[in-house]
C-alpha positions in Angstrom: 54.7 2.3 9.4 55.8 2.1 5.8 59.3 2.6 4.3 59.5 3.7 0.7 62.3 1.9 -1.2 63.6 3.3 -4.5 64.6 0.4 -6.7 67.3 1.4 -9.1 67.3 0.0 -12.6 70.8 0.4 -14.1 71.6 -0.2 -17.8 71.1 -3.8 -19.0 74.7 -3.9 -20.0 75.7 -3.2 -16.5 73.4 -5.1 -14.1 69.8 -5.2 -15.1 66.7 -5.8 -13.0 65.8 -4.6 -9.5 64.1 -6.2 -6.6 62.1 -5.5 -3.5 64.5 -4.9 -0.6 62.8 -7.5 1.6 62.5 -10.6 -0.7 63.9 -12.6 -3.5 61.7 -11.4 -6.3 63.6 -9.5 -9.0 61.6 -7.3 -11.3 61.8 -7.9 -15.0 61.8 -5.0 -17.4 58.0 -5.1 -17.7 57.8 -4.6 -13.9 56.4 -8.1 -13.2 57.8 -10.1 -10.3 60.0 -13.0 -11.2 60.7 -15.7 -8.6 64.3 -16.6 -8.4 65.1 -18.3 -5.1 68.6 -19.1 -3.8 70.3 -16.2 -5.5 73.9 -15.7 -4.4 75.9 -12.5 -4.5 78.2 -12.5 -7.5 80.6 -10.3 -5.6 81.5 -13.4 -3.6 84.1 -15.8 -4.9 81.8 -18.3 -6.5 79.3 -15.7 -7.7 80.0 -15.5 -11.5 80.3 -19.2 -11.9 77.1 -19.6 -10.0 75.3 -17.4 -12.5 76.8 -19.2 -15.4 75.8 -22.6 -14.0 72.3 -21.4 -13.5 72.3 -20.0 -17.0 70.9 -16.7 -15.8 70.6 -13.7 -18.1 71.8 -10.2 -17.2 68.2 -9.2 -16.7 68.0 -11.8 -13.8 70.9 -10.1 -12.0 70.0 -7.7 -9.3 71.7 -4.3 -8.6 71.6 -1.9 -5.6 68.5 -0.9 -3.7 68.3 2.5 -2.1 66.3 2.3 1.1 65.3 5.5 2.8 64.9 5.1 6.5 63.3 7.5 8.8 65.1 7.8 12.1 63.6 8.5 15.5 64.4 12.2 15.2 62.5 12.3 11.8 65.7 12.7 9.9 65.7 10.8 6.6 68.7 8.5 6.2 69.6 6.8 2.9 71.0 3.3 3.1 72.1 1.3 0.0 71.6 -2.4 0.0 73.4 -4.8 -2.3 70.7 -6.4 -4.4 72.6 -9.7 -4.4 73.5 -10.3 -0.9 71.7 -7.7 1.2 74.9 -6.1 2.6 74.0 -2.6 3.6 76.1 0.6 3.3 75.3 4.1 4.4 76.4 6.7 1.7 76.6 9.4 4.4 79.6 7.5 5.7 82.4 8.1 3.1 84.2 4.9 4.1 81.0 2.8 3.7 80.3 4.5 0.4 83.7 3.5 -0.9 83.1 -0.1 0.4 79.8 -0.2 -1.6 81.7 0.9 -4.8 84.3 -1.7 -4.3 81.6 -4.3 -3.6 79.9 -3.5 -6.9 83.1 -3.4 -8.8 84.0 -6.9 -7.7 81.1 -8.1 -9.8 81.6 -5.6 -12.5 85.2 -6.7 -13.0 84.0 -10.2 -13.9 81.9 -8.7 -16.7 84.4 -6.6 -18.5 87.7 -5.2 -17.3 87.7 -2.5 -20.0 84.5 -1.0 -18.6 85.8 -0.3 -15.0 85.8 3.4 -15.6 82.2 3.2 -16.7 81.4 1.2 -13.6 83.1 3.9 -11.5 80.9 6.5 -13.0 77.8 4.4 -12.5 78.7 3.9 -8.8 79.2 7.6 -8.4 75.8 8.3 -9.9 74.2 5.7 -7.6 75.8 7.4 -4.6 74.6 10.8 -6.0 71.1 9.5 -6.0 70.6 9.1 -9.8 69.1 6.1 -11.4 70.3 5.7 -15.0 69.0 3.4 -17.7 69.8 2.8 -21.4 66.2 3.8 -22.5 64.9 6.0 -19.7 65.1 6.6 -16.0 63.1 3.9 -14.3 62.7 4.6 -10.6 60.0 2.4 -9.1 58.7 3.4 -5.7 57.2 0.7 -3.6 55.9 0.7 -0.1 57.2 -2.1 2.1 55.9 -2.7 5.6 58.6 -2.3 8.2 
């Protein structure tokens, strides 16, 4: 059984990068795997400082992964997973969808308070199933064994 995971690449100025939903290997913009062990979620309290200490670039930071899961009744369910800490949210559940947006904005806020409206829009687009990128849409489909 294989799950297809859509990895969202969002504008570099926003998050940058994407990763396989099951491992700690972010993709760089050329699509090669970069090993970066011990990543912490910047939405947690020590997140932004952690990234500064590690001297990581924006392209090393990981966004949201959309995982499409097939349920037993053959219904396709979309689940969003935080690329930093693997917290999962189901966008079908409005409460969880809002939690995901708040979760993302916690990190976004550390980047630039003046861009919160832009982050709101990006979150809405994520939940609407769009991947957006400064240059072009980059949706990478990978198969991961479940």
